C-alpha positions in Angstrom: -42.2 23.7 -5.3 -38.0 22.2 -5.6 -36.7 20.9 -2.2 -33.7 21.3 -1.7 -31.7 18.2 -0.5 -29.6 19.0 3.1 -25.9 17.4 3.7 -27.2 14.6 6.6 -25.3 14.0 9.5 -24.2 10.4 8.4 -23.0 10.1 12.2 -24.4 11.1 15.9 -20.8 13.6 15.9 -20.7 14.8 12.2 -21.5 19.2 11.9 -19.9 19.3 8.8 -18.4 17.2 5.7 -16.5 16.8 3.0 -18.8 16.2 -0.6 -16.0 13.9 -1.4 -18.2 12.8 -5.2 -21.3 13.0 -6.8 -23.0 10.0 -8.2 -25.7 11.2 -9.8 -25.5 14.7 -12.6 -28.0 17.6 -13.2 -31.2 16.1 -14.6 -30.6 13.1 -13.3 -34.4 11.0 -12.1 -33.7 9.5 -8.6 -35.9 7.6 -6.4 -36.0 6.9 -3.2 -32.9 4.6 -2.0 -30.6 5.9 -5.1 -27.3 6.9 -4.4 -26.5 10.3 -4.5 -23.0 11.2 -3.4 -19.9 9.8 -1.6 -19.8 12.2 1.8 -16.9 12.3 3.8 -17.6 12.2 7.5 -15.7 13.0 11.0 -15.1 9.5 10.6 -15.3 7.9 7.3 -16.8 7.7 3.9 -19.9 7.1 3.0 -22.5 7.1 0.6 -25.5 9.1 0.5 -29.3 7.6 -0.7 -32.3 9.8 -1.6 -34.9 10.1 0.8 -37.4 11.0 -2.4 -37.7 10.3 -6.0 -38.0 13.4 -8.5 -35.5 14.6 -11.0 -31.8 16.6 -9.5 -32.4 20.1 -10.6 -29.6 21.4 -9.5 -26.3 21.0 -7.6 -25.0 23.4 -5.4 -21.9 22.2 -3.8 -19.7 21.2 -6.2 -17.9 17.5 -5.2 -14.4 17.8 -3.2 -15.9 21.1 -1.3 -15.0 20.1 2.7 -16.4 22.1 5.5 -20.0 21.4 4.4 -22.2 22.2 7.2 -24.9 20.0 7.8 -28.3 20.3 6.9 -27.1 23.1 4.5 -28.2 22.8 0.5 -26.2 20.9 -1.6 -28.7 20.1 -4.5 -32.4 20.8 -5.7 -34.5 18.0 -6.3 -37.8 18.6 -8.9 -40.9 17.0 -8.8 -42.6 16.0 -11.7 -43.6 18.9 -13.8 -41.5 21.2 -12.2 -38.7 22.6 -14.5 -35.5 24.1 -13.2 -37.1 26.9 -13.9 -38.6 27.4 -10.7 -35.5 27.1 -8.2 -35.7 30.8 -7.9 -37.9 29.9 -5.2 -36.7 28.9 -1.5 -38.1 25.4 -0.5 -37.9 26.9 3.5 -39.5 30.0 3.2 -42.3 29.5 5.7 -45.4 28.7 4.2 -49.3 29.5 3.8 -52.1 27.7 5.5 -53.3 26.7 1.3 -49.5 25.6 0.2 -49.0 23.3 3.5 -52.6 21.5 3.5 -53.5 18.7 1.6 -56.2 19.9 -1.5 -59.6 19.2 -0.2 -61.5 16.1 -1.3 -64.6 15.8 -3.4 -66.3 14.3 -0.2 -67.6 15.6 3.4 -65.3 13.2 5.4 -62.1 14.5 4.1 -62.6 17.1 5.2 -62.2 16.5 8.9 -58.7 15.3 7.3 -57.6 18.0 5.9 -58.2 20.2 9.5 -55.5 19.2 11.9 -53.2 20.1 8.9 -54.4 23.5 8.0 -53.5 24.4 11.5 -50.4 22.7 12.0 -49.5 25.1 9.1 -50.7 28.2 10.5 -49.2 27.7 14.4 -44.8 27.1 14.8 -45.0 23.2 15.0 -42.3 21.2 13.5 -41.8 17.6 12.2 -38.8 17.1 14.2 -36.5 19.2 16.7 -33.9 19.0 13.3 -36.7 20.4 11.2 -38.4 23.5 12.7 -38.1 26.6 11.1 -40.4 29.2 12.1 -43.5 28.1 11.6 -43.1 25.9 8.4 -43.5 21.5 8.7 -41.0 20.3 5.9 -42.7 17.1 4.0 -42.5 16.3 0.3 -45.8 16.8 -1.5 -46.0 13.5 -1.6 -46.3 12.8 1.7 -48.5 15.3 2.1 -50.7 13.8 -0.6 -50.3 10.2 1.6 -51.2 11.8 5.1 -53.7 13.4 3.5 -55.3 9.9 2.1 -54.9 8.6 5.4 -56.3 11.0 7.7 -52.6 11.7 9.4 -51.7 14.8 11.4 -48.1 16.0 9.4 -47.5 17.7 12.9 -47.6 14.5 15.1 -45.2 12.6 12.6 -41.3 12.6 13.4 -39.3 13.4 9.7 -36.0 10.6 8.8 -35.4 12.9 5.8 -33.0 15.7 6.2 -33.3 18.2 8.7 -36.8 16.1 10.0 -38.3 16.0 6.9 -41.4 14.0 6.3 -41.0 11.7 3.2 -42.9 9.0 1.7 -41.9 6.1 3.8 -42.5 8.3 7.8 -45.8 8.8 6.3 -46.7 5.0 5.6 -44.6 3.8 8.0 -47.0 5.5 10.5 -48.4 4.4 14.1 -50.5 7.7 15.3 -49.9 7.4 18.4 -46.3 6.4 18.7 -45.9 9.3 16.0 -47.6 11.9 18.4 -45.3 11.1 21.6 -42.3 11.0 19.6 -42.6 14.5 18.7 -42.9 15.9 22.1 -40.1 13.9 23.2 -37.9 15.0 21.0 -38.4 18.3 21.5 -37.5 18.1 25.0 -34.4 16.5 24.3 -33.3 18.9 21.6 -34.4 21.6 24.1 -31.1 20.7 26.8 -29.3 19.7 24.4 -28.3 23.8 24.8 -28.6 24.3 28.3 -25.8 21.3 28.9 -23.4 23.3 26.0 -23.5 26.2 28.2 -22.7 24.8 31.3 -19.8 23.3 29.7 -16.8 25.7 31.1 -14.3 27.1 28.4 -10.5 27.5 28.1 -8.6 31.3 27.0 -9.8 31.8 23.4 -7.8 30.8 20.3 -6.5 34.4 20.3 -5.8 34.9 24.0 -3.2 31.7 23.2 -1.9 33.6 20.2 -0.9 36.0 22.2 1.1 33.7 24.5 3.0 33.2 21.9 3.2 36.4 20.4 7.2 36.7 18.8 7.3 32.3 19.0 8.1 30.1 15.3 5.0 27.8 15.0 3.0 26.3 12.5 -1.1 26.9 13.1 -2.5 22.7 12.4 -6.5 22.9 11.8 -8.6 20.2 13.3 -10.4 18.6 11.2 -13.8 16.9 12.0 -12.3 13.7 13.7 -9.9 15.9 15.6 -12.9 17.6 16.9 -15.2 15.2 17.8 -12.4 13.1 19.7 -11.2 16.9 21.7 -15.4 17.5 22.1 -16.5 13.5 24.0 -13.0 13.3 25.9 -13.1 16.6 27.4 -16.7 15.7 27.8 -16.2 12.1 29.5 -13.8 13.8 32.2 -15.7 16.6 33.2 -19.4 14.4 33.6 -17.7 11.0 33.7 -16.6 10.2 38.1 -13.9 8.2 36.6 -11.8 5.8 39.2 -9.0 4.1 38.5 -7.7 -0.3 39.4 -4.7 -1.7 38.5 -3.4 -5.5 38.3 -0.4 -7.2 36.9 -1.1 -9.7 35.1 1.4 -12.6 34.2 1.8 -13.7 30.6 3.8 -16.4 30.5 1.6 -19.5 30.5 -0.7 -17.1 27.4 2.3 -16.9 25.5 3.2 -20.8 25.4 -0.4 -21.9 25.0 -0.3 -19.1 22.4 2.4 -20.3 20.4 1.0 -23.7 20.2 -2.0 -22.0 18.7 -0.3 -20.1 16.1 1.6 -23.5 15.5 -1.9 -25.6 14.5 -3.3 -22.6 12.6 -0.6 -21.9 10.5 -2.2 -24.1 7.9 -5.4 -21.7 8.0 -3.5 -18.7 7.6 -4.4 -17.6 11.4 -2.5 -15.6 13.9 -3.6 -15.2 17.5 -2.4 -12.1 18.3 -1.7 -11.0 22.7 -4.7 -8.8 22.3 -7.0 -11.2 20.9 -6.8 -12.9 24.4 -7.4 -10.1 26.0 -10.6 -9.2 23.9 -11.8 -13.0 24.5 -10.8 -12.5 28.5 -12.9 -9.2 28.8 -15.8 -10.2 27.2 -16.2 -13.5 29.3 -15.2 -12.1 32.5 -18.2 -9.7 31.4 -20.9 -12.5 31.3 -18.9 -13.7 34.5 -19.9 -10.4 36.5 -23.1 -9.8 34.4 -23.8 -6.3 36.7 -20.5 -4.9 35.0 -21.5 -5.4 31.6 -23.8 -2.7 31.5 -24.4 1.2 29.9 -25.0 4.3 31.6 -28.4 5.8 29.7 -28.6 9.0 31.5 -31.7 8.4 34.4 -31.2 4.1 33.7 -29.0 1.3 33.8 -29.2 -0.8 30.7 -27.7 -4.2 31.2 -26.7 -6.1 28.4 -26.9 -9.1 27.6 -23.7 -10.1 25.2 -20.4 -8.6 25.2 -20.1 -6.2 23.0 -16.4 -5.6 23.3 -15.0 -2.5 21.4 -11.4 -2.0 20.5 -9.2 1.1 20.3 -7.3 1.7 17.5 -5.2 4.5 15.7 -5.4 5.7 12.5 -3.2 9.4 11.0 -5.4 11.9 12.8 -7.2 10.2 15.2 -8.8 6.6 16.6 -11.8 4.3 15.8 -13.5 2.0 18.7 -14.7 -0.5 16.2 -17.4 -2.8 18.5 -16.8 -6.8 18.4 -20.2 -8.0 18.9 -20.9 -11.0 20.9 -17.2 -11.2 21.5 -18.0 -13.7 24.5 -19.5 -16.0 21.8 -16.8 -16.3 19.1 -13.8 -18.2 18.6 -10.6 -16.8 18.9 -10.1 -17.4 15.3 -12.9 -15.1 14.5 -12.1 -12.8 17.0 -8.6 -12.1 15.3 -9.6 -12.1 11.6 -12.7 -9.8 12.5 -10.3 -7.3 14.7 -8.2 -7.5 11.5 -10.5 -6.8 9.1 -11.9 -3.7 11.5 -8.0 -2.1 12.0 -7.9 -2.3 7.9 -11.3 -0.6 7.6 -10.7 1.8 9.7 -7.2 3.1 9.5 -9.4 3.5 5.3 -11.9 5.4 6.7 -14.0 2.4 5.2 -16.0 1.7 8.8 -19.9 2.4 8.8 -21.6 3.8 12.0 -22.9 0.7 13.4 -19.1 -1.2 13.6 -17.8 1.6 15.7 -21.2 2.3 18.2 -22.1 0.4 20.8 -20.9 -1.8 23.0 -20.3 -2.0 27.1 -16.7 -2.3 27.3 -13.4 -0.8 26.0 -9.5 -2.2 25.2 -6.8 0.5 25.0 -3.5 -1.4 24.1 -0.3 1.0 23.8 1.7 -2.5 24.8 3.3 -2.3 21.5 4.9 1.2 21.6 6.9 0.5 25.1 4.4 1.9 27.1 4.5 0.5 30.4 1.1 1.6 32.2 -1.6 4.6 31.3 -4.7 5.7 32.3 -7.4 5.4 29.3 -10.3 7.9 29.6 -14.0 6.3 29.9 -15.7 6.4 26.3 -19.7 7.6 27.5 -21.7 5.3 27.9 -19.3 2.3 28.3 -18.8 1.4 31.8 -15.3 0.7 31.9 -12.4 0.3 29.7 -9.1 -1.3 29.8 -5.9 0.4 29.5 -3.0 -2.4 28.4 0.6 -1.8 28.8 3.7 -4.1 27.8 4.8 -7.5 28.8 8.1 -7.0 30.4 10.6 -9.7 32.5 10.1 -9.1 36.0 10.9 -10.5 39.2 8.4 -12.2 40.7 7.5 -14.1 44.3 6.4 -17.5 43.0 3.9 -19.1 45.4 6.6 -21.3 47.4 8.2 -18.2 48.3 10.9 -18.6 45.8 12.6 -16.0 43.5 12.0 -16.2 40.0 11.4 -14.1 36.6 8.1 -14.2 35.0 6.2 -11.9 32.1 4.6 -9.5 33.6 1.9 -7.3 31.8 0.6 -3.7 34.1 -3.0 -2.9 33.0 -5.7 -0.3 34.3 -9.2 -0.2 34.5 -11.1 3.2 34.5 -14.3 3.1 35.6 -17.6 4.5 35.9 -18.5 5.2 39.4 -22.2 5.6 38.4 -22.4 2.1 37.0 -19.6 0.2 38.5 -18.8 0.2 42.1 -15.2 -0.5 43.4 -15.9 -4.0 44.3 -17.8 -5.2 41.2 -14.9 -3.7 39.4 -12.4 -5.9 41.1 -14.6 -8.6 40.9 -14.4 -8.1 37.1 -10.7 -7.0 37.1 -9.9 -10.4 38.4 -11.8 -12.4 36.5 -10.0 -10.6 33.7 -6.9 -11.4 35.3 -7.6 -15.4 35.9 -8.6 -15.6 32.9 -5.5 -14.2 31.1 -3.5 -16.4 33.9 -5.0 -20.0 32.3 -5.9 -19.1 28.9 -7.1 -22.7 28.3 -10.1 -22.0 30.5 -11.3 -19.7 27.9 -11.8 -22.3 25.4 -13.7 -24.5 27.6 
């Protein structure tokens, strides 16, 4: 039976996307891993690979189509011996036990292997939470044949294909005990998601807001995928993360002098360090100095990280990215500077891959270049904290000898998740960041 190729969820927050470009045409033969299309997600433009082999029988969604829902059919894949005339039958319709079960073998030893598959087809048992549709287990014919040969129960496997569809690789790599354990766990997680969503308070509806401004002139701007994601995630963060805030003033004169000297020496290599590069390094080393603060919230536990993976907010048109500089504590300032420039450029072009903006335990948001003196940032879960950085400005300060002087002072605010970091621990972390920035040569030791 022809198999529907579904719109994939290429990022954890993706609900719909734009099918930017087809890389195949009807009649093309594809194998697992071949590129099928370019898809614009809520964050980036990514390539979509085939998860099974066959022939492209029909393209259902033309390239350039926007707002294509995740898990909606975008094309039809034909198996060997099938033709485009077979496309009329919908692969998503519930299947009978005879349709889903593998063909019985001649020997009596193969009979027990086919029995679980027949029972699974007769009873509603999803291959994965997102793959459930009535009482059908989604699996490719090739995956079903291999499962029968290996004596595996399809109901115990979690599919990696669209809508949880079980494909060849899932069956070949299956570990029966692990597969059986993962299915109920995933089912429990999916069952809890609607409850969490329903509990979230809602504001006035779009129609209610529009009535408030009846008679006034305005332009309605529709939300794109990125803006919807930002709105949802930050609303959730403010409602569920118990924030508290720590503030410090940091004197930058020693850092600015040291930076100028380093940039002269690095000029021949084409490297120019920014103050932000020093801030990234200062935070990374501070997380190593205060290891209990280098942690993330994981629902019912805290994960203490070994390396310092620091996320940095990058503003782009219509939103922002937070690319993660992994192992920032062990990298040189010039390496961090080069990586950050590359991330910022690709973020603005929306060319970052999901693994490049996911993860990290701590984040930095710097609005100093916009002349902002200070602000409070929102913690981005599962991070335990975020440093909001203001502009460095000339201010009068009282020196150690009690005399009045003028210094370049930068105001920072650290927003902290109280579930992970308590007040004293947060103060220790912020003091370590301050010490690193006011004594920049220590960061090279």
